[in-house]
C-alpha positions, 0 to 999 in steps of 0.5 A: 480462510487466510492466516492473518499477517501482522494481525490483518485479515487479508481476506477482508474487503480492500477498504477494511484492509487499507484502514488496518494497514495504517501504522503497520511496519513494512520491511523489504529485506530489512528496509522500510517503515510505518505505513502512513497512507494507503488506497483501496481498489476493488473489482467493481471499482472503475479506477481499479486495474481489476475492473475489466477482469483478469489480464496478464498484467493484473493476474496477481490481483486475482490470486490469493490474498496476502500477496504482492501485486506490482505494476509500473505506473506511467512507464517509470515507477514500480508500485506496490499493492497488497492483494485482498479478498478471496482468490479470483475476486480482484482487490488490492491496497496501494501502499502510498506512503511510509514513514521511513524507520529502517535502512534510511541510508539505503533509501537515501542512496536509492532515492538520491534525496536528502530530505527524509520526508521525501524518501517514501511520500508517494507510491513511486517513491515507496517502490524506489526506496524499497527497490520494488521490481516485477520480481516481487509480483505475486510474492507472499507478504508473510515470507522473505523478503517481506516482513509486516510488523503489527501496530505496536500499541493503540491503533493510530488516528485515521484520516480519510479522503478521496483517492488521488492520481486517478480519473475515475471514481475519484469521489470514493473515500478510500484513501486512508492516512495516519492522522498528523503524519508529515510523510503523506504523499499529499495532504488530506482534505477531509476530517478525521475518520470515525472509529 
């Protein structure tokens, strides 16, 4: 049994964890904001890094839930994922976008942009704004430098759609967002989620 972090059971299925993360505040060394967009990936999913089994690159995905899985995208951007399910399964949630709320001056400096909306709108931007690098891979989400704060008040309205930036299993509706947010990486084409 995994101890909940910010009220979330990271031992649950990736798509359930991805939904529940919307509205949670993610801080790395005090810098970050509210999670407004996520994507779920599971071992049985051909778009997942875990699909072909464990490798040196994806080993953290097969580790204990409630940890970070960091990988480099297109040889440029470091992307942050949260491992879920039981150890050995291989599932995770990609943090696609944040509404920046903490350490804005630091994020502006790291990103080199003035538009607040562009600080964390996309997984590569999140990685750069939070200074994510390989040293975070496998780190616990319930210990420094990470801090996850539970949703304050009612759960936000959700929108659901197909994942983006992939070429396999694109029809899978495992992209989740906070309804009405202006901080998504891209608009959602699908109506609000049920429940």
